[in-house]
C-alpha positions in Angstrom: 2.6 5.3 -1.4 3.6 1.7 -0.6 6.2 0.1 -2.8 7.3 -3.5 -2.4 10.8 -4.8 -3.1 11.6 -8.5 -3.2 15.2 -9.2 -4.2 15.4 -12.5 -2.4 18.9 -11.8 -1.3 18.4 -12.7 2.4 19.0 -16.4 1.5 22.5 -15.6 0.2 25.6 -16.5 2.1 26.3 -14.6 5.3 29.5 -13.5 3.5 27.5 -10.7 1.8 27.3 -9.1 5.2 31.0 -9.2 5.5 31.9 -7.9 2.0 29.1 -5.2 2.1 29.0 -4.8 -1.6 27.0 -6.0 -4.6 27.0 -5.3 -8.3 23.3 -4.8 -8.3 22.1 -1.2 -8.7 20.1 0.8 -6.2 16.4 0.0 -5.8 14.1 2.3 -7.8 10.6 2.6 -6.5 8.0 1.9 -9.2 4.6 3.1 -8.1 1.4 2.2 -6.2 0.7 -1.5 -5.8 3.6 -2.7 -8.0 5.6 -5.6 -6.9 8.7 -7.4 -8.0 7.9 -10.7 -6.4 6.2 -13.7 -8.0 3.4 -13.8 -5.4 0.5 -11.5 -4.5 1.2 -8.4 -2.4 0.3 -8.7 1.3 -3.3 -7.6 2.0 -3.8 -4.2 3.6 -7.1 -5.3 5.1 -7.1 -4.3 8.7 -9.0 -7.4 9.7 -6.0 -9.5 8.7 -3.4 -7.7 10.9 -2.1 -9.7 13.8 -3.3 -8.9 17.3 0.2 -8.5 18.4 3.2 -7.6 16.3 6.8 -8.7 17.1 8.3 -5.4 16.3 11.8 -4.2 17.1 13.1 -0.6 16.4 16.4 1.1 16.5 17.6 4.4 18.0 20.8 6.2 18.9 20.9 6.5 22.7 23.7 9.1 22.5 21.5 11.4 20.5 18.6 13.2 22.1 14.9 12.2 21.9 13.9 15.8 22.6 11.6 16.7 19.6 12.8 20.4 19.6 16.5 19.5 19.3 16.6 16.2 17.6 17.4 16.3 13.9 18.3 12.6 13.4 15.7 10.8 11.3 16.3 7.4 13.1 15.4 8.8 16.5 12.5 10.9 15.1 11.0 7.7 13.8 10.0 7.1 17.5 8.3 10.4 17.9 4.9 9.5 16.5 4.7 6.8 19.1 5.9 9.0 22.0 4.3 12.3 21.3 1.2 14.0 19.9 0.5 17.5 18.6 -2.5 19.7 18.6 -3.2 18.3 15.1 -2.0 15.4 13.0 -1.1 15.8 9.3 -1.3 12.9 6.8 0.9 12.2 3.8 -1.4 14.4 1.6 -1.0 17.3 4.0 -4.6 17.0 5.3 -5.1 18.1 8.9 -7.1 16.4 11.7 -7.5 17.3 15.4 -5.4 15.4 17.9 -4.8 17.1 21.3 -7.0 20.0 20.1 -10.6 19.5 21.3 -11.8 22.7 19.6 -10.6 26.0 18.3 -11.8 29.4 17.3 -10.5 31.7 14.6 -11.3 35.4 14.2 -13.1 36.8 11.2 -9.9 38.3 9.9 -8.1 34.9 10.4 -5.3 36.6 12.4 -6.2 35.2 15.8 -6.5 31.5 16.7 -7.4 30.1 20.1 -7.1 26.4 20.7 -8.6 24.3 23.5 -7.2 20.9 24.5 -8.6 17.5 25.1 -8.8 15.8 28.5 -5.5 14.0 27.7 -2.9 12.4 29.9 0.8 12.0 29.8 2.3 8.4 29.9 2.7 8.7 33.7 -1.0 9.4 34.1 -0.6 13.2 34.8 -3.2 15.3 33.0 -2.1 17.5 30.1 -2.5 21.2 30.9 -2.6 24.3 28.7 0.6 25.3 30.5 2.3 22.2 29.0 1.1 23.2 25.5 2.3 26.8 26.0 5.7 25.8 27.2 6.0 23.3 24.3 5.3 26.0 21.7 7.7 28.4 23.3 10.4 25.8 23.0 9.4 25.0 19.4 9.6 28.7 18.4 13.1 28.9 19.8 14.3 25.6 18.1 16.1 25.3 14.8 13.8 22.4 14.0 10.5 24.3 14.1 11.1 28.1 14.4 10.6 28.6 10.6 6.9 27.7 11.0 6.4 30.7 13.3 7.5 33.4 10.8 4.1 35.1 10.8 3.4 34.6 14.5 3.4 37.9 16.4 2.8 36.3 19.8 1.4 33.4 21.8 -0.4 33.7 25.1 -2.8 31.9 27.4 -6.4 33.0 27.1 -8.7 33.8 30.0 -11.0 30.9 29.1 -8.3 28.2 29.3 -7.0 28.1 25.8 -3.8 29.1 24.0 -4.0 32.1 21.6 -1.8 32.8 18.6 -1.7 36.3 17.2 -0.6 36.4 13.5 0.7 39.3 11.4 -1.4 38.2 8.4 -4.6 36.3 7.6 -3.8 32.6 7.8 -6.3 30.0 6.5 -4.2 26.9 7.1 -2.4 27.7 10.4 -3.4 24.4 12.1 -1.3 22.6 9.4 1.8 23.9 11.2 0.7 22.7 14.6 1.5 19.0 14.5 4.5 19.9 16.7 5.0 17.4 19.6 3.7 18.5 23.0 5.6 17.5 26.1 5.5 18.3 29.8 6.3 21.9 30.6 9.0 21.0 33.1 10.7 18.7 30.6 10.9 20.9 27.4 14.7 20.8 27.7 15.0 17.2 28.8 16.6 14.5 26.5 13.6 12.2 27.2 10.5 14.3 27.9 7.2 12.6 28.5 4.5 12.8 25.9 0.9 11.8 25.5 1.4 9.3 22.7 0.5 5.6 22.9 4.0 4.5 24.0 6.6 5.6 26.5 10.3 5.0 26.8 11.4 2.5 29.4 15.0 1.6 30.3 15.7 -1.4 32.4 18.7 -3.8 33.0 17.3 -5.8 30.1 17.7 -2.8 27.8 15.5 0.0 26.4 12.1 -0.5 24.9 8.9 1.4 24.2 5.9 0.2 26.3 2.3 0.6 25.4 0.4 2.9 27.8 -2.2 0.6 29.3 -4.6 3.4 30.0 -3.9 5.6 26.9 -6.3 8.5 26.8 -6.7 8.4 23.1 -9.4 6.4 21.3 -7.5 6.0 18.0 -7.4 3.1 15.5 -3.7 2.3 15.2 -2.1 -0.1 12.9 0.5 -0.8 15.5 -0.7 -3.2 18.2 2.6 -4.3 19.9 2.4 -4.0 23.7 6.2 -3.7 24.0 8.8 -2.7 21.4 12.4 -3.5 22.1 15.0 -0.9 21.0 18.2 -2.0 19.4 21.1 0.4 19.9 22.2 2.1 16.6 25.9 2.8 16.0 25.9 3.7 12.3 23.7 3.6 9.2 25.4 0.5 8.1 24.9 -1.2 11.4 21.2 -0.2 11.3 20.9 -1.7 7.8 22.6 -4.9 9.0 20.3 -5.1 12.1 17.3 -5.0 9.7 18.6 -7.5 7.2 20.3 -10.1 9.5 18.7 -9.5 12.9 15.2 -8.9 14.3 14.7 -5.2 13.6 11.4 -4.8 11.9 11.3 -1.2 10.6 13.9 1.4 9.9 13.9 4.9 8.3 16.8 5.7 6.0 18.0 8.6 3.9 18.8 7.3 0.4 20.1 10.8 -0.5 22.9 10.9 2.0 26.5 10.1 1.3 26.6 7.3 4.0 23.4 5.5 2.8 23.7 1.7 2.9 21.8 -0.2 0.3 19.1 -2.6 1.6 19.3 -6.0 -0.2 16.8 -8.3 1.5 13.1 -8.8 1.2 11.0 -5.9 2.6 8.1 -3.6 2.1 9.0 0.0 1.2 7.4 3.4 1.6 8.6 6.9 0.9 8.1 9.8 3.3 8.7 13.4 2.4 11.0 15.4 4.6 10.4 18.9 3.2 13.9 19.2 1.6 13.5 21.6 -1.3 16.2 21.9 -4.0 16.1 24.9 -6.3 18.1 27.2 -8.5 18.4 30.9 -7.6 19.2 33.5 -10.1 21.3 36.6 -9.6 19.2 39.4 -11.0 22.3 41.4 -11.7 23.8 38.7 -13.9 24.6 39.6 -17.5 22.5 36.6 -18.6 19.8 36.2 -16.0 19.0 39.9 -15.7 17.1 39.2 -18.9 13.5 38.3 -17.8 12.9 36.1 -20.8 16.0 34.0 -20.2 15.1 33.7 -16.4 11.6 32.6 -17.3 12.9 29.9 -19.7 15.5 28.5 -17.3 12.9 26.0 -15.9 12.8 24.3 -19.4 16.6 23.5 -19.3 16.3 21.3 -16.2 15.6 17.6 -16.7 14.2 17.0 -13.2 13.1 13.4 -13.8 16.6 12.4 -14.7 18.0 14.0 -11.6 15.5 12.2 -9.4 16.2 8.8 -11.0 20.0 9.1 -11.3 21.0 11.0 -8.2 18.2 10.6 -5.7 17.4 6.9 -6.2 13.9 8.0 -7.0 13.4 9.1 -3.4 12.4 12.6 -4.4 9.5 14.2 -6.3 10.2 16.3 -9.4 8.7 19.8 -8.9 8.3 22.5 -11.5 6.4 24.6 -9.0 7.7 25.7 -5.6 5.5 23.3 -3.6 5.6 19.6 -3.0 3.6 17.7 -5.6 2.2 15.7 -2.7 0.5 18.8 -1.3 -2.9 20.3 -2.1 -1.1 23.5 -3.2 0.4 22.0 -6.3 -1.4 22.4 -9.6 -0.3 19.6 -12.1 -1.9 21.5 -14.9 0.1 24.7 -14.2 3.2 22.6 -13.7 3.0 21.3 -17.2 3.7 24.7 -18.6 7.2 24.8 -17.1 8.5 21.3 -17.7 11.6 20.1 -19.4 12.1 21.3 -23.0 15.7 22.4 -23.5 15.0 23.7 -27.0 12.8 26.4 -25.4 15.7 27.6 -23.3 18.1 27.5 -26.2 15.6 29.7 -28.2 15.3 32.2 -25.3 19.1 32.5 -25.2 19.3 33.0 -28.9 16.5 35.6 -28.9 18.3 37.5 -26.1 21.7 37.3 -27.9 23.1 35.2 -25.0 24.0 32.0 -26.8 27.5 31.0 -25.7 27.6 33.5 -22.8 29.7 32.5 -19.8 27.9 31.9 -16.5 29.0 30.9 -13.0 27.1 28.2 -11.1 27.7 28.3 -7.3 27.3 25.2 -5.2 28.2 24.2 -1.7 30.7 21.4 -2.2 30.5 20.2 1.4 27.2 18.6 0.3 28.6 16.0 -2.1 25.1 15.0 -3.5 24.3 18.6 -4.2 27.7 19.0 -5.9 27.1 16.1 -8.2 23.6 17.4 -9.0 25.0 20.9 -9.7 27.5 19.4 -12.1 24.7 17.6 -13.9 22.8 20.9 -14.1 25.9 22.6 -15.4 26.1 20.1 -18.3 22.4 20.6 -19.1 22.9 24.4 -19.3 26.1 23.9 -21.4 24.2 21.6 -23.8 21.5 24.2 -24.1 23.9 27.0 -25.2 25.8 28.5 -22.2 29.4 28.3 -21.1 29.1 27.1 -17.5 31.9 27.6 -14.9 31.4 25.7 -11.7 32.1 27.6 -8.4 32.5 24.7 -6.0 33.1 26.3 -2.6 32.3 25.6 1.1 32.4 27.2 4.5 33.2 30.9 4.6 34.2 31.1 0.9 30.8 29.8 -0.1 28.9 32.2 2.2 31.0 35.1 1.0 30.3 34.6 -2.7 26.7 34.0 -2.0 26.4 37.3 0.0 28.2 39.4 -2.6 26.3 37.9 -5.5 29.6 36.7 -7.2 27.7 34.2 -9.4 25.0 33.9 -12.0 23.2 31.0 -10.5 23.4 29.1 -7.3 22.0 25.7 -6.3 20.2 26.1 -3.0 18.5 23.7 -0.6 16.1 24.5 2.3 13.3 22.8 4.2 9.9 24.4 3.5 7.3 24.4 6.2 4.3 22.1 5.5 2.2 25.0 4.1 4.9 25.7 1.5 5.3 29.3 2.6 7.8 31.2 0.3 7.9 34.3 2.4 11.5 33.9 3.3 12.5 34.2 -0.3 10.7 37.4 -1.2 10.2 39.4 2.0 12.5 42.3 3.0 15.2 40.8 5.2 14.1 37.2 4.4 16.5 34.5 5.2 16.5 33.1 1.6 16.6 36.4 -0.3 20.0 35.7 -2.0 20.7 37.0 -5.5 18.2 39.9 -5.3 15.2 37.7 -4.6 13.4 40.3 -2.5 10.2 41.4 -4.3 7.4 43.2 -2.7 4.8 42.1 -5.2 5.8 38.4 -4.8 5.8 38.7 -1.1 2.3 40.2 -1.2 1.2 37.1 -3.2 2.8 34.9 -0.5 0.5 36.5 2.1 -2.5 36.1 -0.2 -1.8 32.4 -0.6 -1.5 32.0 3.2 -4.8 33.8 3.6 -6.6 31.7 1.0 -5.3 28.4 -0.4 -6.8 29.1 -3.8 -4.2 31.8 -4.3 -1.3 29.4 -4.4 -2.0 29.0 -8.2 -1.5 32.7 -8.8 1.6 32.8 -6.6 3.2 29.9 -8.3 2.4 31.3 -11.7 3.9 34.6 -10.8 7.1 33.0 -9.4 7.6 30.9 -12.5 6.9 33.7 -14.9 9.5 35.9 -13.1 12.1 33.1 -13.0 14.2 34.2 -10.0 13.4 31.0 -8.2 13.6 27.8 -10.3 12.2 24.7 -8.4 13.7 21.3 -9.0 12.5 18.7 -6.5 11.4 17.7 -3.0 13.3 14.9 -1.1 12.0 11.9 0.7 13.2 9.4 3.3 12.7 5.6 2.8 10.8 3.5 5.3 11.7 -0.2 5.2 9.6 -2.8 7.1 9.6 -6.6 7.4 7.1 -8.0 4.9 3.6 -8.4 6.3 4.5 -6.8 9.7 3.0 -3.4 9.1 1.2 -3.7 5.7 -1.1 -0.7 5.5 1.4 1.8 7.0 0.8 5.4 5.8 3.8 7.4 6.8 3.6 11.1 6.5 6.1 13.9 6.9 7.9 13.4 10.3 5.2 10.9 11.3 6.1 7.3 10.4 3.3 5.7 12.4 0.6 8.2 11.3 -2.9 7.7 12.8 -5.9 9.8 13.5 -8.8 9.8 15.9 -11.4 10.0 13.1 -12.3 13.6 14.0 -12.3 16.3 11.3 -11.5 20.0 11.4 -15.2 20.6 11.0 -15.8 18.7 14.2 -13.3 20.9 16.0 -14.0 24.4 14.9 -16.4 26.4 17.1 -18.9 28.4 15.0 
């Protein structure tokens, strides 16, 4: 979803850079194709793109470029140029083959074997299945990706030259999780491992840059045509913003939802890119108020999600009344309408249960100041609807202790869901997100059914919302800022700013 901002502030005095402030409010994205400038939006016609772009990017050299350890979104912006996965996933969560030439899946959908393309690393060395195996082993051990392998029982090399994944349940959309970067086996722990992407990192006395691979193995139609991309050293988010506004940096990724976000005030094109961050309310099933199933079910109606997105998330989030990203194919907008904001319904449920005016404790981790502000806003919503809300604003060990002993009625939680929106960790026995008595065998069974067949997400989400233990709120996004006209037509997806595909489909890759 491209959004264009034209504030015409770059012509202001350089003093704005020094003062670093303005009375103008934060940018609010407005929708597809909408523009705030007086002229026409730049054409997205590929025939009008320049043969060569004058693109400069930023990165933190003191932070790793290892995809299994790096959590910094500025450095991860480079990853879609340096690395490739077995598959690529677009912003609508559709999958296409990349390094995977073909694959087989067993009749029970519990065994997948993948075979690789005749691809090459940026130094000309051929990709091997051992590289793929080592990369996945590293990913399964990393905090960045290990959540995706919750249902993987084992991974091994097959006798016919492939890599086989054994799963503990039927899995229809398993390739959706396999856009993980593949690097050289010998470099899985390196800070700058080589990949098979269109560019490679090059450091000379003149500075760091990404250079285009002259004999890139992949026949893909990329929007990016630059043969060399200089890298500016990043020192802080403010310095990154200033380098974009007042220097030659052409594209940056920012987190509008962080405390240290610096507003962008010049003329640019803007996109959002989901990052998987899921905000939700969890109920304590032993609570005097939320042990009542009707009150739990009605809780969703008390939350004005759109207000939270607009006021606290700068509109870089998507309201979600179901526990899946609205951008994903698993989200039913018709079902979601049943559980939208209507505070009177929650007030009526409280009255019918004899809980009007009841005291409740809302737990939040105060170390996350955005989450703290949002929790206070939710507390006011619940108070206005008829409860007496006491805020439990804790951090560190105190927060973890109260969360573990269920010393609350509600808690405001945040996690990063995998691209297939698997909820298993909430409901399975021993699940990492089972706080408040969330464990439920029936709900977990429905999680497995949804994984096995995408059509069952509707039933899973309906069950979750009717039970009410988990109350979804929103999914967060990053912002992508680019110099106007430089990369018009960019289609950033989750963790893949410069998304591209080879044109092949999953039907082309599957072996019958």
